[in-house]
N, C-alpha and C positions, 0 to 999 in steps of 0.2 A: 656390843654387848652378846653375851652368852646367857644364854638361860639356864639353870639349874638342870642338871638330869640325876636319875638314877639309874643303876645299873641294875637287869632283872634276867635271874634262870628263869625260863620258863621251857615244859613239854610238852609238846606238839607231836600230833599222829602223823606218820609219814607223807602221807600225801600233800599237806603243809608243810613238812619241813624242806621234803622235797621242792616247792613253791618258791618258799622263802630262800633255798638257797642260789634259787636262779636270779633271784634280787641283787642290787648293784649295793643297796642299801635296806636291807633286811629290817630294822630299826625305823626309817622313816616310813618302810612299809605297812610296818606295823600300825606305827603312832595314826599315820592317815584312814585306815580301818576300826581303829578302837573311838578315832574321833569321827568318822562317819556314823558309828554304830549310837555312839551319845550324842550325835543330832537325831540321830529316831528315835533314840527315846526318851530324845526328849519331845520331840513330837507326841509319842506317842504319850504322854503325861500332858502335853497342854491339849491332845482332842480328847482325853478322858475328862480332864478339866474341865471343859466346855460342856459334857456330858456326849460325845461321840466316841463310843466304844467299839472298838475293831476287834472282828469275830475272822477265825478262820472261814467260815463260812459268807462271809460279808466280803472275804479277800476271791474267795474263789468265784462269786458270782459276777464280782465287778470284772474278775479277769476274764471271764469267759463273756459278757456283756464284751469288755475291748479287742477281743480277737476277731469277736463276728464283727465289729466295725473294720478291722485290721483287715478281713480277707478281701475286702475289699479293694483296698488299696494297690495302686501299682508298685512294683520297685523300688524306682523313683521316689514314690512319695515317703514310701516307707524307710527308704534312706536319708533321702533330709531331715525328715522329723528326727529321726534317730538320732544324726546329727545336732540337729537343733536344739534337742532336748540334753544331750552330751555338753555341748556347748554350756549350756544354763547351769548345768552341775558344777562345772570347773570355773564356772564366774561367782557363782555363787558361795563354791569353796575359797575359793581365794579371798572372798567380800570378809567368808565370815572368820579367816583364819589371819584376818590381819589386826592389831592390837588397836584401839580405842585410841583417837585424839585426842 
């Protein structure tokens, strides 16, 4: 069964249009990008509800601490951890996109 779809007409900057034109299915690409953003927004809302407020300064400080730790990593370790994180994100996204039983 096919879910209902709505056709939209959007305007995007040239660099975004160039990227979308390279996609075999721009609609699927945009849909996934928006769903990813929706998950991030939901996470931000839940963190705020729990009293955790994300600030640009806090993000910058966390990135600096992470960079300091990663500076000591070998290229092999960095590659392995990135692949592990990528696979975890793909697995989590697949689980979230599955309809409830």
